[in-house]
PADOFI-446735 format. One record per residue (C-alpha): x, y, z; residue in three letters. Coordinates in nm, 4 decimals, always signed. Example, Ala and Ser with C-alpha at 12.3 -4.5 7.8 and 13.67 -1.06 7.14 Angstrom:
- xx / yy / zz / residu
- +1.2300 / -0.4500 / +0.7800 / ALA
- +1.3670 / -0.1060 / +0.7140 / SER
REM end
This chain:
- xx / yy / zz / residu
- -5.3649 / -10.6600 / +4.8781 / MET
- -5.1693 / -10.8563 / +4.6312 / THR
- -4.7940 / -10.8275 / +4.6641 / GLN
- -4.6050 / -10.7797 / +4.3220 / LEU
- -4.3033 / -10.9674 / +4.2341 / MET
- -3.9946 / -10.7567 / +4.2280 / GLU
- -3.6809 / -10.8076 / +4.0260 / LEU
- -3.4900 / -10.7946 / +4.3602 / ARG
- -3.6634 / -11.1018 / +4.4837 / GLN
- -3.5842 / -11.2853 / +4.1592 / LEU
- -3.2113 / -11.2104 / +4.1992 / ARG
- -3.2356 / -11.3529 / +4.5571 / TYR
- -3.4145 / -11.6645 / +4.4316 / PHE
- -3.1546 / -11.7149 / +4.1542 / ILE
- -2.8589 / -11.6680 / +4.3872 / LYS
- -3.0099 / -11.9039 / +4.6528 / LEU
- -3.0978 / -12.1608 / +4.3610 / ALA
- -2.7213 / -12.1371 / +4.2540 / GLU
- -2.5580 / -12.1919 / +4.5893 / VAL
- -2.8390 / -12.3889 / +4.7730 / LEU
- -2.7316 / -12.2448 / +5.1081 / ASN
- -2.8960 / -11.9502 / +5.2669 / TYR
- -2.5811 / -11.8439 / +5.4655 / SER
- -2.3750 / -11.8368 / +5.1465 / ALA
- -2.6373 / -11.6750 / +4.9427 / ALA
- -2.7239 / -11.3945 / +5.1925 / SER
- -2.3382 / -11.3327 / +5.2265 / ARG
- -2.2944 / -11.2899 / +4.8296 / GLU
- -2.6017 / -11.0692 / +4.8108 / LEU
- -2.4851 / -10.8557 / +5.1141 / PHE
- -2.8104 / -10.9014 / +5.3087 / ILE
- -2.8986 / -11.0846 / +5.6210 / THR
- -3.0375 / -11.4421 / +5.6201 / GLN
- -3.3726 / -11.3285 / +5.7576 / SER
- -3.4062 / -11.0878 / +5.4887 / THR
- -3.3348 / -11.3505 / +5.2231 / LEU
- -3.5611 / -11.5906 / +5.3901 / SER
- -3.8512 / -11.3498 / +5.4098 / GLN
- -3.8228 / -11.2535 / +5.0449 / GLN
- -3.8245 / -11.6071 / +4.9541 / ILE
- -4.1243 / -11.6691 / +5.1480 / ILE
- -4.2919 / -11.3571 / +4.9842 / ASN
- -4.2350 / -11.4767 / +4.6525 / LEU
- -4.3499 / -11.8336 / +4.7381 / GLU
- -4.6723 / -11.6726 / +4.8784 / GLY
- -4.7375 / -11.4828 / +4.5720 / GLU
- -4.6822 / -11.7856 / +4.3410 / PHE
- -4.8686 / -12.0180 / +4.5949 / GLY
- -4.5896 / -12.2753 / +4.5689 / VAL
- -4.2835 / -12.3791 / +4.7549 / ARG
- -3.9725 / -12.2986 / +4.5526 / LEU
- -3.7283 / -12.4711 / +4.7754 / PHE
- -3.7187 / -12.7837 / +4.9933 / ASN
- -3.5589 / -12.6994 / +5.3171 / ARG
- -3.4450 / -12.8901 / +5.6381 / ASN
- -3.1699 / -12.8365 / +5.8984 / SER
- -2.9186 / -12.9892 / +5.6466 / HIS
- -2.9923 / -12.9138 / +5.2951 / ALA
- -3.1811 / -12.6679 / +5.0625 / VAL
- -3.2897 / -12.7909 / +4.7113 / SER
- -3.5270 / -12.6689 / +4.4340 / LEU
- -3.8814 / -12.8094 / +4.4257 / THR
- -4.0123 / -12.8831 / +4.0800 / PRO
- -4.1848 / -12.5407 / +4.0923 / ALA
- -3.8393 / -12.3802 / +4.1578 / GLY
- -3.6779 / -12.5650 / +3.8805 / GLU
- -3.9521 / -12.4211 / +3.6368 / VAL
- -3.9023 / -12.0841 / +3.7795 / LEU
- -3.5133 / -12.0722 / +3.7466 / LEU
- -3.4882 / -12.0271 / +3.3842 / PRO
- -3.7932 / -11.7837 / +3.3609 / LEU
- -3.6473 / -11.5829 / +3.6522 / ALA
- -3.2882 / -11.5695 / +3.4604 / GLN
- -3.4711 / -11.4713 / +3.1327 / ALA
- -3.6743 / -11.2041 / +3.3272 / THR
- -3.3546 / -11.0506 / +3.4794 / LEU
- -3.1740 / -11.0591 / +3.1301 / ASP
- -3.4636 / -10.8858 / +2.9604 / ALA
- -3.4743 / -10.6223 / +3.2364 / ALA
- -3.0938 / -10.5615 / +3.2133 / ASP
- -3.1250 / -10.5347 / +2.8227 / ARG
- -3.4116 / -10.2763 / +2.8909 / CYS
- -3.2021 / -10.0705 / +3.1328 / ARG
- -2.8998 / -10.0761 / +2.8743 / LYS
- -3.1223 / -9.9654 / +2.5866 / SER
- -3.2723 / -9.6812 / +2.7894 / MET
- -2.9167 / -9.5700 / +2.8815 / GLU
- -2.8312 / -9.5559 / +2.5164 / LYS
- -3.1461 / -9.3557 / +2.4470 / VAL
- -3.0647 / -9.1186 / +2.7359 / SER
- -2.7061 / -9.0559 / +2.6130 / THR
- -2.8677 / -9.0003 / +2.2602 / ILE
- -3.1135 / -8.7494 / +2.3924 / GLU
- -2.8584 / -8.5678 / +2.6027 / LYS
- -2.6176 / -8.5195 / +2.3067 / SER
- -2.9127 / -8.3840 / +2.1088 / ARG
- -3.0005 / -8.1424 / +2.3666 / ILE
- -2.6312 / -8.0184 / +2.3853 / ILE
- -2.6117 / -7.9699 / +2.0143 / LYS
- -2.9221 / -7.7374 / +2.0192 / LEU
REM end
């Protein structure tokens, strides 16, 4: 069964890309390092590419990670705009119901 990418995974990816440190990223995301690592591995598995170079001393974006970063940011921005728009619609709908 194919796993579908989740917005949460993109948030994790972006944070790790920003700080380039699993400990710091997991701390800022309020998750465990193992959870962060597993979600990054899942995302890499879905795309079929490595997103980060890792060794015991450093983390860096691969070329594929560099391509994904602006796309992931745009995706989260679009999802946020969608949520805000639907909140506005919900508020309008609720005010219409109250007026009836």
